[in-house]
N, C-alpha and C positions, 0 to 999 in steps of 0.2 A: 543401383548406388549405392554406395558404404557410406552409411552415414557416419559422421566423425565424432559422435557423440559414443561412436564404442571404443571404449580404452581397454581393449582387452591385449590389443596389438597383435590378434590372430598368433599368442604365443601361450599355450596352453588352456586349461579349462579353465571356466568366472569364479569357480568357487576357490580356489589357492591349489588345485591339483596342477599337476604338472603336464597332465593330459587332456586332449584337444574333445576327447571324447567322455561321456557316461554309459552305464548300462540303466536303460529304464525299467522299469517294473514289468515282472512277464508272469502273467498269472498270478494265482495264488502260492505258487511256491515255488518256481522254477527259480526265482531269484530271490528267494528268501534266507538265506546265507550266501549270497552272493560277497557282501562286506565281508566276511570270515574269509573269502576265497581270492577277491582279489583287492580288498582296501589296504592290507599291506602294501601294495605297489603303489599307492597311489591313486586309485581309482574309482570314482565314485559310482555307488548301485541305488538300486531302488527295491526297498521292502514292502511288500503287498502287507496291509493291515486288515484284511478282510476275515481272515482264519485264525481268530483266538484260539482255537482247540490246537490247529496246527502247530500255532506260535508254542502251545505250550510242551507240545510231543518233540518238536525238533529240537529245543535247547537241552530236555534230558537228556535226549541220545549223543549233543557234542558237549557238554559237560562232562558225562562220564567220560567219554574220550579226550579230553582234555585234560582230567584229572581236575575241575573247579566243580565246585559247590552247588547244589539247585534244588531249589523247593516249591513244589506245586504248589498250581493256589485252586484251592479245591472250589466245582461250580458252584457250590453252595454260595461261596461269597458274592454280593450283591455286586462288588464292582471287580468280578471277577476279569471280565472283558480287559478292562486299563489295565489293572495290574501285573495281566500277564504279559502286557505289551509293553508295560514299562519294564519289567523283567529281563525278557529279552532282547529290548534293546541296549538295555545298561550294559548285558552280557557281553552285546558284539561289541561295544563300544572298546568295553575292557580288553577283549580278546583283539581286535584290532591292535589297537595301541600296543599290545604283550608281543606280540608278533612283530610288529614293525621294531618294538624296542631289542627284541634277539636280534632282526638282522641287521640292526645298527652297530650292534657291536660284530659283525662275523668280518671276514678278513676279505680284502680285495683280490682276491685268488683267480679270478675268473669263472668260478664253478661256484661261489657263494649264492643266495637269494638276495645277498645286499647289491651281488654282479647284475643281475637279473632285475632288479630294479631299475636302474640305470640305463642296460640293454634294450627295455622295452618301452623306453621315454621316445617322444618323437626328434623329428632332428633340430633340435632347438639349443639354447645355450647350456641349461644343466646337462643333454647327453654329450655337448662339447666338452663340458669340464670334465666330465668324466674320461673323455677318450683322452682327451689332453694328460691326466692324471699317470694314466695307464702310458705313454710315451716317455714321462718323466723318469731322470734315472737319476738324477739327485733326490740321495734318500731324505735329507730334511724336507726338500720342497717337496717331494711327494707326500712327505706325511703330513705336511701343513695342507695340501690338497685333498688328501682322504679326510681329516677333519672337516672340511666344510663342505665336502661331499654329504657326509653322515649327518651333519646340523641341518643338511637341506631336504632330508627327507620329511615329507609329509604325507598319512594316510588318507585314504581315500575316503569318502565322509558316508556316512550309514543313513543316508533319506529314506523316506516312507511314503508311501500313496494311501493317498484313503479317495474311493469312489465315493464325491460327494453324496450323490444320491442313494447310496446303499445305506439306509440310517434307519434301520428295522426297530419299533418300538420291544424292549423288552416288558417282562409280566413277572411279580412276585404275589403267592398268595392268591393269583387269578385276577390281578390289580394290574394295567398298567403301569409302570414305575415312571417317574420324573424322565424330563427330556433327558438329562445326563447320561443316561445310561443306554438312551439309543444306539448304534451300533457306530455309526459315523462320530460321534460326538465322545462317546467313552474309545474311540481309538486316536482319536485327538489327545484328549487327557493322556491316556496312557505316553502319545508320545512327551506331551508338555512333560511330564513329570520325571521323564527320563536324564540321563548324564550327557544325553547325545548335542551336541554342537553341529546341527545340522539343520534340513530342511524338511517343510513336508510339501508333498507334490498333491495338490487338490484338482482331480479330475471328474469327467464324464460327469458334467453338467451344475446348476447352482444351489447351493444351499444357503438359504439365508439367514434359518435357524443355525447351522453350522458354524457360519462365517461371524454372527455375533459372539456365540460362545467361543471360539479363538481369543475376542479380547478378553477372556475372562481367565484365561488360562496364563499359568507362569512359562515368563520367556519368550512371547510374541510381543511384546511392549517393550521399546527400552527402560533400562532403568533410571531412575531419580537424578542421578548424576551425569544420563546423558550416554551409558554406556550400551551399544547396540543390543537388539533383542539376542538371542542366544538362540532361540528357534527362528527358522526362515521360512518365506512363503514361496513357494513355486506356485505357478497355476500353468495347468494343460489346458490351452486353447488350438482353435483349430480356425479364427480367424480375427482381424482387428476388431470388430465391433464387441465383440464376446470378452478380449482384453481389458478394453477400453471400459465397457459395463463392469465387470468383475474387480479391474480393479480401482473404480471408485467406491463401490460398496462398502469393501474391505478398506480404502483408503478412511472412507466416514467412521468406518469403527477403529482408527486410530493402530490399523495393520499394514503393512506396505510390502508389496509383490513385490522380491527380490530378483526374481526370475519369471520370465514367458516361456514355457517351452511349448512351441508351436509344431502341431502335429497334424500328419498328411488325414485328411478325412476318411479316405479310404485304404490309401495306399501303407498299411500302417499291422499289426499283429492287434491280436485281443478284439476290444469293440472296436466298434468301426462309428466314428459320426459324419455323415456325407455333410457337404456344404450345400447348399442350392445351385450346386454348378461351380463354386470359385476353386478356381487350382491352386497347386502349392507355389508357383510361380509368383503368379502376380498377389498371392497373400503374404507372401515373402519381402515383396517389393514395397507391397506398403509399411508392412510393420518397419521395414530398412528408411524410408522415406520420411515417419511420423515418430519414428522412436523418441527423438528428442522433445516432441512435442507432448507426446505420452507421458515421458517421465515428467515433464516441466508441469503439467496438466494436474497429474496424480502427487505431485509433490507439496501443491498449493493447498489440497483438499487435506490432505495428510498434516501438512505443518497448522491448520485450525483446526484440526482432532485434537492433534497435540496441546497444544493452548489450551483449548476446553480440558482437558485431564490433566491440566498443569503438572505436563510434562516438559522436560526441554527442548524447543523446536531445535532442530538439525539446521546447523549453521549452513549446508548444504543438502540438496535432495540427496536421499540416496542412493547409489548406484544400483543400478537395473538393467538383468541382461537379459539375452534375446538368446534361446538356443531351438535347434529342430530337430524332429524327427521323423520316421517314416520313409520306408522306402529305400534309404540310401544304402546303396548296396556297391560302391567301385570306391578307390580313392579320389579318382577323380572327380566324382561327384562332392564327397567330402572336403576336398579343396575348392572345389566351384561353388560350395555353398559359404562356406566361411571366406573365403576371398570377396565373392560378387556381393553377396548380402548382407555381410560384416556381423554372421553369426558367432557366437562367442564359444561356443559349442555342438558336436554332435553325437545325438541319440544313437546307437547301434543297439539292437534287440535280437533278430531274429538271426541273426549271423552266430550270434553267442549260445543260441540251440545246440547247435553242433561242436560244443566246447563242453565238456564235463566238467573239466577242471574249474571251468566259472559259474556253473549253474546245476539244478538236476535235473538231468536227463537220464531214465533207463535205459538200458541197455536196447529192450526192443523197440521203444518208442522213437531213439536214436537212430535205427537201423530203419523204422519207419519215415522217419524225417529224409534220410541220405537218400533213398526209396523216391521219394515222390517228385510226381511230375504236375505240373499245375493243375491237372483234372482233379489232383488227389489234396487241392489246400481249396478251400470252398468259404464264399464269404454268404454265412449261413444264416437261419432262422434259430441257431439251437439256444440262444442265452435266453432264460424267463425274462430277461432284463426288456424285453422286446425291442434290442436292438440289436442292429448287425455284428455279426460275432465269425472274427476267422477260425475255421476249425480244419482239422488235419482228419478227413476221412481214415476210417478202421482200425483209428485207437482204440483204446480200452477203454474207453467211454462210450464211444460210437457201435460198437461192437455190443455192448452190453445193454445198450438200448435199445437195440437190434432187434435182441433178445429177449427180452422182455417185453416187448411187443408179440413176437411168435410165439411166446407161452401163455399170451392171452393176458397177461397183467403188467400193460403199460405204467412208464410214470415210475421215478424212483419213490425210495421211501425216505427223503428228505433228511439225511442224518443231521442239517446244521442249520438251516434255514434263514440263510442269510439274506435269499431276495424273497421271502417268500412278504410278498407286498401285492399279492392279488386277493379283493374282497368278493368275487364275481358269486362265490356261493357260501361264504363265512364272514362274520362280523371281525374275526381278527386274521388279519392276512396269512396265505399261504402262498405256496410256489406254484409258478404253472408248470413247473418239471414234474410235479410230485404225483404221486399214483391217485393221491385223493384228490389232487384239481382234475388229473385227466380222464379218471373214468368219469364223472360227473361233468364235464364238457364234453364227451364223446356223446354220455348219455343224451345230454341237452341238443345237439348238433342232431340227432337221428328224429327229434321231435322240432326240428328248427325249419323245416318245408324246404330246406335246400335238397337239390338232386343233381346228379351226372357231376361234371365235374367241378361245380363250386362246391357240393359237399367234399370230393375227394378232395380238392384244397384246403378248405376248412379243416378237415382230420388231419392233412398232412402238417399244418401250421400248429396245430395240437401236438403231436406225438413225435416233429421234431426236437423239441423243448429237452433238454439235457443237464443233468445235475452238475452243473458248471461251478458253483461255490464250495463242493466239496472235491469234483473229481479234477480237478484243475492242479491239486496238491497230490494227486495219486503217485506221480513222478516222486515227489519227496518222499512220501512214503514208503513207495521202493526202495529207494535209494538209500533211506538212512534204518532200513529193515525196520519202520512202524509198522507195515503192512504189507508183504509181500504178496497179497490178491489184490491190491487195490487196481481201480480201473480207469488209469488217467485219462484225463483231454489235453487236448497239446492247442493252443493258441498262436500258431506261429504266422506270423505275416505271408503275403504272396512270394516278397522274394525267398523263402525257403526253396523255390523249385530252382534257384541259380547255385546250388550248390549240393554236394553231394558225396561229402566225406567227413567225418570225424576231424576233428583240429586241436590242436594244442593251443593254449593260451597264447603262445609267440607267435604262430603262424595266424590269430584272428587280431591280433594287434599288427603285425606285420602286414596282412592285408589292409587294412584302414590307415595305414603311413605308410604304403606303397612299397612297402619292403619285398613285397609276394605276391600272387595272387591265386585267389582261391576259387576265383567263379570256373564254374563248370558248364555253363549255360553260352554258347556262343552265340544265341538270337536273342540274349535278353535285352532289354529295349531300356533306355535312358529312363532314369525313376520320374521324372516328370511325363514322359509318353507312356508309362504304365498305368500312371495315376490316370491320367485321360482314356485309356483304355478301359480300367476301371469302372470309370463314372459313369462311359459309353455300356457298359454291361449292364449295370443297374438302371439307366434308363431303358434298354430293352427288356430286360427283365419285366418292370411295372409294366409295359405295353400288352407285356401277355400276359401279366396278370387281369389287365381291364379287359380281355378279350374274355374273362370269367365274369369278374365283377364291375362293370362300368364305371368308369371316373366321374365323380361328381365334380361341379363348378371349381370349388375349392381347389380339389387335388389337379385339376387340370390346367389350375392358373400358374399349381407350385411348379409341374413339371415344363411347363411354358418356361418358367423363369429359370429353371433349372437350365434346359437347352441354353438359353441366355447368353447364361453365366459361361456356359461351354463355349458359345458361339467368340463371347470377350476374352476368355481363355488361349483359344487358340492363336486370337489374332496378335495376344500378350506376345504367344512365344514366338513367333516368326518374326518379332522383331528382335529376339532373345539370341537368334539363332548364330548372329556374328560374333556374340561372344563367347560362345562353346569353343573350346579345343578345335582346331580345325579338323581332326582324324571324326570326331563327333555329329559333325554338321549333315554330311549327306542323311545318314540315318536318322536324324531328328527332324529333318525336313519330309523325307519318308515318311517317317509314324504320324505328323502333322495331316501329310495330305492324307494318309488312309483314313485318320481320325475324323475328318471334314466330309470324305465323301461317307462313312458311315454314319455320321450326324445329321446327313442331308437325307438320309432314308428313315428316319423317326417320321413316327406319323401323327404325333403330340402337337 
């Protein structure tokens, strides 16, 4: 049931963008310069702030190409990370505005980028005004309509993403620097000091230290005259409880969550954060029915915090948007999510990996992606964060990892160390994908007393770790000629198997809006059914692991609760069937029946 508190009217995105979708963050490099590519067309996209070395290298290339000045920040500068991020975001903001202003001056001749801007729009009022202008034969009236349309152009937002727990400390002259120089806090400061009027997406867990620090940074709090914050906060969450908990914590610091970005726990790209068997449909239903109460409850905490800080208490509770991402693959699903659950926009990520016009994907890995089937896209243990991670087999990163093992020197040389958080063998954190760690861990396993399958599984858990903080930027290094020998990792979601050819920007957007169909997998299940299948696969993977290492009581209880969550989800979906388009119902019911049969086979 759509909550009437949703004021989007299902017409365009929540941020002022004329579009109904945004491009979420993809790895450290795939969407690093997406704002420059799609922002002039009014499309929001998200830049990762993990890799400040890459953030230093890419604008050097782009600025030279654009004839813009560029000054590098030496690594010796104590605040190099924040300064690099500020400089790059300022560059992106200026260039998006510059390109759109140039677009604004172009003629409505059917061939210009100005015309392309309007052709890409959804079938809403602005596109209709454009089509009306094209049909107008009165010269004076047409000129007036053209000026109205030019004035209606808005740029896409340059949003940024911080993985809240990727917050390694920094050292100077052998001593740990103050907390504000940690990775996540430096990145937040870099964003706060930029000229961008946009949002920071906080993901991958809660970081209380970071949340408190945001309240000290310029732009996240309203001005003394009541002017709204220049910087907004988006929380990426996988369930309602997390949204409520983190929203309260931020509100107590005087920070307002302007958007909850709800992501499937498993049916996504990159890192996966599975819930305890809770499925996307019921989660979205809870957000839809509790949306007004959530906003109202947080509004009271926020108002009290403003009063305590001697800042003006808003006359009305600030707006709060709900968006969703993870696994959407068809126009019908896009529309259903918007209309059934009242979400303000939908995030599309994996499909854009097939669009070199929008993201950084080199030719070799675009070809691999186009040829990939379901068995080539793994929910792996590759991430040194010890969080399940979607991984394209046979990527440059995967081949390099296997080659190092074959050469007898497993592990990366760890060129950047953004996830150097393991202290098993050292007082200062190191990365579990590093050669330093893996050599020591493998030696320790040989002395551990493990044998047979248990030892083999433990060794595999060590050797599977990949250097993702560096190699997720491999494609952007290849595309921009920074390092032709880079070994890219690709973090596509399972939906990549549903598409099989490169696509132009128009084609991708037309697919989203139902004007064309890029899907090439006729057996592709509904996004909700696929998510159930992924949760079941994870359950049976755990059961196989327990055959090697038996589960303790706490772990057994977790998986029993997980199963209960799946049973509840299946029951809820059976009630949803009649609300689906008629042509989808039979396949959906069949998918639920198959899932129920598989779940009944679980031995936990």
